[in-house]
Chimera marker file (.cmm) of the C-alpha trace (Angstrom):
<marker_set name="trace">
<marker id="1" x="47.035" y="41.123" z="-60.195" r="1" g="1" b="0" radius="0.5"/>
<marker id="2" x="48.382" y="44.751" z="-60.327" r="1" g="1" b="0" radius="0.5"/>
<marker id="3" x="46.253" y="47.901" z="-61.461" r="1" g="1" b="0" radius="0.5"/>
<marker id="4" x="46.787" y="47.612" z="-65.249" r="1" g="1" b="0" radius="0.5"/>
<marker id="5" x="45.487" y="43.956" z="-65.620" r="1" g="1" b="0" radius="0.5"/>
<marker id="6" x="41.739" y="43.335" z="-65.343" r="1" g="1" b="0" radius="0.5"/>
<marker id="7" x="40.800" y="40.711" z="-62.782" r="1" g="1" b="0" radius="0.5"/>
<marker id="8" x="40.664" y="37.045" z="-63.977" r="1" g="1" b="0" radius="0.5"/>
<marker id="9" x="37.053" y="35.732" z="-64.452" r="1" g="1" b="0" radius="0.5"/>
<marker id="10" x="38.018" y="32.673" z="-62.649" r="1" g="1" b="0" radius="0.5"/>
<marker id="11" x="39.691" y="34.475" z="-59.606" r="1" g="1" b="0" radius="0.5"/>
<marker id="12" x="37.134" y="32.849" z="-57.361" r="1" g="1" b="0" radius="0.5"/>
<marker id="13" x="37.779" y="29.470" z="-58.703" r="1" g="1" b="0" radius="0.5"/>
<marker id="14" x="41.362" y="29.927" z="-58.076" r="1" g="1" b="0" radius="0.5"/>
<marker id="15" x="41.086" y="31.219" z="-54.623" r="1" g="1" b="0" radius="0.5"/>
<marker id="16" x="39.630" y="27.597" z="-53.824" r="1" g="1" b="0" radius="0.5"/>
<marker id="17" x="42.056" y="25.795" z="-56.209" r="1" g="1" b="0" radius="0.5"/>
<marker id="18" x="39.303" y="24.665" z="-58.363" r="1" g="1" b="0" radius="0.5"/>
<marker id="19" x="40.170" y="24.445" z="-62.514" r="1" g="1" b="0" radius="0.5"/>
<marker id="20" x="36.433" y="24.523" z="-63.697" r="1" g="1" b="0" radius="0.5"/>
<marker id="21" x="33.041" y="25.654" z="-62.372" r="1" g="1" b="0" radius="0.5"/>
<marker id="22" x="31.748" y="22.189" z="-62.759" r="1" g="1" b="0" radius="0.5"/>
<marker id="23" x="34.425" y="21.035" z="-60.337" r="1" g="1" b="0" radius="0.5"/>
<marker id="24" x="33.472" y="23.968" z="-58.083" r="1" g="1" b="0" radius="0.5"/>
<marker id="25" x="29.734" y="23.172" z="-58.206" r="1" g="1" b="0" radius="0.5"/>
<marker id="26" x="30.574" y="19.481" z="-57.303" r="1" g="1" b="0" radius="0.5"/>
<marker id="27" x="32.883" y="20.248" z="-54.305" r="1" g="1" b="0" radius="0.5"/>
<marker id="28" x="30.484" y="22.889" z="-52.757" r="1" g="1" b="0" radius="0.5"/>
<marker id="29" x="27.645" y="20.451" z="-53.119" r="1" g="1" b="0" radius="0.5"/>
<marker id="30" x="29.718" y="17.851" z="-51.252" r="1" g="1" b="0" radius="0.5"/>
<marker id="31" x="30.724" y="20.692" z="-48.574" r="1" g="1" b="0" radius="0.5"/>
<marker id="32" x="27.253" y="21.935" z="-48.053" r="1" g="1" b="0" radius="0.5"/>
<marker id="33" x="25.327" y="18.512" z="-48.043" r="1" g="1" b="0" radius="0.5"/>
<marker id="34" x="26.355" y="17.954" z="-44.414" r="1" g="1" b="0" radius="0.5"/>
<marker id="35" x="24.387" y="21.128" z="-43.291" r="1" g="1" b="0" radius="0.5"/>
<marker id="36" x="21.199" y="20.927" z="-41.567" r="1" g="1" b="0" radius="0.5"/>
<marker id="37" x="18.225" y="22.957" z="-42.667" r="1" g="1" b="0" radius="0.5"/>
<marker id="38" x="18.914" y="25.780" z="-40.100" r="1" g="1" b="0" radius="0.5"/>
<marker id="39" x="22.572" y="25.912" z="-41.201" r="1" g="1" b="0" radius="0.5"/>
<marker id="40" x="21.527" y="26.360" z="-44.667" r="1" g="1" b="0" radius="0.5"/>
<marker id="41" x="19.047" y="29.034" z="-43.958" r="1" g="1" b="0" radius="0.5"/>
<marker id="42" x="21.942" y="30.893" z="-41.914" r="1" g="1" b="0" radius="0.5"/>
<marker id="43" x="24.299" y="30.225" z="-44.916" r="1" g="1" b="0" radius="0.5"/>
<marker id="44" x="21.981" y="31.861" z="-47.422" r="1" g="1" b="0" radius="0.5"/>
<marker id="45" x="21.353" y="34.777" z="-45.088" r="1" g="1" b="0" radius="0.5"/>
<marker id="46" x="24.939" y="35.348" z="-44.718" r="1" g="1" b="0" radius="0.5"/>
<marker id="47" x="25.371" y="35.375" z="-48.499" r="1" g="1" b="0" radius="0.5"/>
<marker id="48" x="22.498" y="37.789" z="-48.908" r="1" g="1" b="0" radius="0.5"/>
<marker id="49" x="23.943" y="40.284" z="-46.345" r="1" g="1" b="0" radius="0.5"/>
<marker id="50" x="27.207" y="40.062" z="-47.934" r="1" g="1" b="0" radius="0.5"/>
<marker id="51" x="25.745" y="40.763" z="-51.485" r="1" g="1" b="0" radius="0.5"/>
<marker id="52" x="23.763" y="44.001" z="-49.976" r="1" g="1" b="0" radius="0.5"/>
<marker id="53" x="26.733" y="45.219" z="-48.266" r="1" g="1" b="0" radius="0.5"/>
<marker id="54" x="28.914" y="44.822" z="-51.258" r="1" g="1" b="0" radius="0.5"/>
<marker id="55" x="26.160" y="46.819" z="-53.167" r="1" g="1" b="0" radius="0.5"/>
<marker id="56" x="26.005" y="49.553" z="-50.665" r="1" g="1" b="0" radius="0.5"/>
<marker id="57" x="29.789" y="49.922" z="-50.436" r="1" g="1" b="0" radius="0.5"/>
<marker id="58" x="29.855" y="50.343" z="-54.258" r="1" g="1" b="0" radius="0.5"/>
<marker id="59" x="27.235" y="52.920" z="-54.253" r="1" g="1" b="0" radius="0.5"/>
<marker id="60" x="29.088" y="54.766" z="-51.395" r="1" g="1" b="0" radius="0.5"/>
<marker id="61" x="32.415" y="54.487" z="-53.203" r="1" g="1" b="0" radius="0.5"/>
<marker id="62" x="31.006" y="55.679" z="-56.462" r="1" g="1" b="0" radius="0.5"/>
<marker id="63" x="29.511" y="58.886" z="-55.043" r="1" g="1" b="0" radius="0.5"/>
<marker id="64" x="32.854" y="59.516" z="-53.010" r="1" g="1" b="0" radius="0.5"/>
<marker id="65" x="35.259" y="59.178" z="-55.770" r="1" g="1" b="0" radius="0.5"/>
<marker id="66" x="32.990" y="60.961" z="-58.268" r="1" g="1" b="0" radius="0.5"/>
<marker id="67" x="33.338" y="64.028" z="-56.010" r="1" g="1" b="0" radius="0.5"/>
<marker id="68" x="36.973" y="63.638" z="-56.233" r="1" g="1" b="0" radius="0.5"/>
<marker id="69" x="37.445" y="63.814" z="-59.719" r="1" g="1" b="0" radius="0.5"/>
<marker id="70" x="39.256" y="66.811" z="-61.299" r="1" g="1" b="0" radius="0.5"/>
<marker id="71" x="36.796" y="67.877" z="-64.254" r="1" g="1" b="0" radius="0.5"/>
<marker id="72" x="37.849" y="70.355" z="-66.801" r="1" g="1" b="0" radius="0.5"/>
<marker id="73" x="36.406" y="72.050" z="-69.620" r="1" g="1" b="0" radius="0.5"/>
<marker id="74" x="36.935" y="69.368" z="-71.954" r="1" g="1" b="0" radius="0.5"/>
<marker id="75" x="33.511" y="67.595" z="-72.042" r="1" g="1" b="0" radius="0.5"/>
<marker id="76" x="34.755" y="64.521" z="-73.809" r="1" g="1" b="0" radius="0.5"/>
<marker id="77" x="37.644" y="63.975" z="-71.419" r="1" g="1" b="0" radius="0.5"/>
<marker id="78" x="35.292" y="64.389" z="-68.514" r="1" g="1" b="0" radius="0.5"/>
<marker id="79" x="32.848" y="61.842" z="-69.766" r="1" g="1" b="0" radius="0.5"/>
<marker id="80" x="35.574" y="59.447" z="-70.412" r="1" g="1" b="0" radius="0.5"/>
<marker id="81" x="36.742" y="59.622" z="-66.666" r="1" g="1" b="0" radius="0.5"/>
<marker id="82" x="33.139" y="59.210" z="-65.621" r="1" g="1" b="0" radius="0.5"/>
<marker id="83" x="32.739" y="56.130" z="-67.588" r="1" g="1" b="0" radius="0.5"/>
<marker id="84" x="35.805" y="54.605" z="-66.195" r="1" g="1" b="0" radius="0.5"/>
<marker id="85" x="34.416" y="55.446" z="-62.563" r="1" g="1" b="0" radius="0.5"/>
<marker id="86" x="31.193" y="53.829" z="-63.567" r="1" g="1" b="0" radius="0.5"/>
<marker id="87" x="32.677" y="50.611" z="-64.758" r="1" g="1" b="0" radius="0.5"/>
<marker id="88" x="34.490" y="49.887" z="-61.523" r="1" g="1" b="0" radius="0.5"/>
<link id1="1" id2="2" r="1" g="1" b="0" radius="0.2"/>
<link id1="2" id2="3" r="1" g="1" b="0" radius="0.2"/>
<link id1="3" id2="4" r="1" g="1" b="0" radius="0.2"/>
<link id1="4" id2="5" r="1" g="1" b="0" radius="0.2"/>
<link id1="5" id2="6" r="1" g="1" b="0" radius="0.2"/>
<link id1="6" id2="7" r="1" g="1" b="0" radius="0.2"/>
<link id1="7" id2="8" r="1" g="1" b="0" radius="0.2"/>
<link id1="8" id2="9" r="1" g="1" b="0" radius="0.2"/>
<link id1="9" id2="10" r="1" g="1" b="0" radius="0.2"/>
<link id1="10" id2="11" r="1" g="1" b="0" radius="0.2"/>
<link id1="11" id2="12" r="1" g="1" b="0" radius="0.2"/>
<link id1="12" id2="13" r="1" g="1" b="0" radius="0.2"/>
<link id1="13" id2="14" r="1" g="1" b="0" radius="0.2"/>
<link id1="14" id2="15" r="1" g="1" b="0" radius="0.2"/>
<link id1="15" id2="16" r="1" g="1" b="0" radius="0.2"/>
<link id1="16" id2="17" r="1" g="1" b="0" radius="0.2"/>
<link id1="17" id2="18" r="1" g="1" b="0" radius="0.2"/>
<link id1="18" id2="19" r="1" g="1" b="0" radius="0.2"/>
<link id1="19" id2="20" r="1" g="1" b="0" radius="0.2"/>
<link id1="20" id2="21" r="1" g="1" b="0" radius="0.2"/>
<link id1="21" id2="22" r="1" g="1" b="0" radius="0.2"/>
<link id1="22" id2="23" r="1" g="1" b="0" radius="0.2"/>
<link id1="23" id2="24" r="1" g="1" b="0" radius="0.2"/>
<link id1="24" id2="25" r="1" g="1" b="0" radius="0.2"/>
<link id1="25" id2="26" r="1" g="1" b="0" radius="0.2"/>
<link id1="26" id2="27" r="1" g="1" b="0" radius="0.2"/>
<link id1="27" id2="28" r="1" g="1" b="0" radius="0.2"/>
<link id1="28" id2="29" r="1" g="1" b="0" radius="0.2"/>
<link id1="29" id2="30" r="1" g="1" b="0" radius="0.2"/>
<link id1="30" id2="31" r="1" g="1" b="0" radius="0.2"/>
<link id1="31" id2="32" r="1" g="1" b="0" radius="0.2"/>
<link id1="32" id2="33" r="1" g="1" b="0" radius="0.2"/>
<link id1="33" id2="34" r="1" g="1" b="0" radius="0.2"/>
<link id1="34" id2="35" r="1" g="1" b="0" radius="0.2"/>
<link id1="35" id2="36" r="1" g="1" b="0" radius="0.2"/>
<link id1="36" id2="37" r="1" g="1" b="0" radius="0.2"/>
<link id1="37" id2="38" r="1" g="1" b="0" radius="0.2"/>
<link id1="38" id2="39" r="1" g="1" b="0" radius="0.2"/>
<link id1="39" id2="40" r="1" g="1" b="0" radius="0.2"/>
<link id1="40" id2="41" r="1" g="1" b="0" radius="0.2"/>
<link id1="41" id2="42" r="1" g="1" b="0" radius="0.2"/>
<link id1="42" id2="43" r="1" g="1" b="0" radius="0.2"/>
<link id1="43" id2="44" r="1" g="1" b="0" radius="0.2"/>
<link id1="44" id2="45" r="1" g="1" b="0" radius="0.2"/>
<link id1="45" id2="46" r="1" g="1" b="0" radius="0.2"/>
<link id1="46" id2="47" r="1" g="1" b="0" radius="0.2"/>
<link id1="47" id2="48" r="1" g="1" b="0" radius="0.2"/>
<link id1="48" id2="49" r="1" g="1" b="0" radius="0.2"/>
<link id1="49" id2="50" r="1" g="1" b="0" radius="0.2"/>
<link id1="50" id2="51" r="1" g="1" b="0" radius="0.2"/>
<link id1="51" id2="52" r="1" g="1" b="0" radius="0.2"/>
<link id1="52" id2="53" r="1" g="1" b="0" radius="0.2"/>
<link id1="53" id2="54" r="1" g="1" b="0" radius="0.2"/>
<link id1="54" id2="55" r="1" g="1" b="0" radius="0.2"/>
<link id1="55" id2="56" r="1" g="1" b="0" radius="0.2"/>
<link id1="56" id2="57" r="1" g="1" b="0" radius="0.2"/>
<link id1="57" id2="58" r="1" g="1" b="0" radius="0.2"/>
<link id1="58" id2="59" r="1" g="1" b="0" radius="0.2"/>
<link id1="59" id2="60" r="1" g="1" b="0" radius="0.2"/>
<link id1="60" id2="61" r="1" g="1" b="0" radius="0.2"/>
<link id1="61" id2="62" r="1" g="1" b="0" radius="0.2"/>
<link id1="62" id2="63" r="1" g="1" b="0" radius="0.2"/>
<link id1="63" id2="64" r="1" g="1" b="0" radius="0.2"/>
<link id1="64" id2="65" r="1" g="1" b="0" radius="0.2"/>
<link id1="65" id2="66" r="1" g="1" b="0" radius="0.2"/>
<link id1="66" id2="67" r="1" g="1" b="0" radius="0.2"/>
<link id1="67" id2="68" r="1" g="1" b="0" radius="0.2"/>
<link id1="68" id2="69" r="1" g="1" b="0" radius="0.2"/>
<link id1="69" id2="70" r="1" g="1" b="0" radius="0.2"/>
<link id1="70" id2="71" r="1" g="1" b="0" radius="0.2"/>
<link id1="71" id2="72" r="1" g="1" b="0" radius="0.2"/>
<link id1="72" id2="73" r="1" g="1" b="0" radius="0.2"/>
<link id1="73" id2="74" r="1" g="1" b="0" radius="0.2"/>
<link id1="74" id2="75" r="1" g="1" b="0" radius="0.2"/>
<link id1="75" id2="76" r="1" g="1" b="0" radius="0.2"/>
<link id1="76" id2="77" r="1" g="1" b="0" radius="0.2"/>
<link id1="77" id2="78" r="1" g="1" b="0" radius="0.2"/>
<link id1="78" id2="79" r="1" g="1" b="0" radius="0.2"/>
<link id1="79" id2="80" r="1" g="1" b="0" radius="0.2"/>
<link id1="80" id2="81" r="1" g="1" b="0" radius="0.2"/>
<link id1="81" id2="82" r="1" g="1" b="0" radius="0.2"/>
<link id1="82" id2="83" r="1" g="1" b="0" radius="0.2"/>
<link id1="83" id2="84" r="1" g="1" b="0" radius="0.2"/>
<link id1="84" id2="85" r="1" g="1" b="0" radius="0.2"/>
<link id1="85" id2="86" r="1" g="1" b="0" radius="0.2"/>
<link id1="86" id2="87" r="1" g="1" b="0" radius="0.2"/>
<link id1="87" id2="88" r="1" g="1" b="0" radius="0.2"/>
</marker_set>
């Protein structure tokens, strides 16, 4: 993936070599079925922590990069750049 191409919507499936969501659901269910109740709890906590860290990093990066934008007197151009940053 280069900077000009949007990320593939199936990029996470491709990482695990799955073709469809249904295949991924089935395989993940098989992989997780051998876990104990405690292991499931730990796994859920790890996923929750990962999601929280990702959101916090996005917030930090947004405010950091917003300060680095070179804004001009052209309000329309400034708004376009701010919208591009917000979408990331």
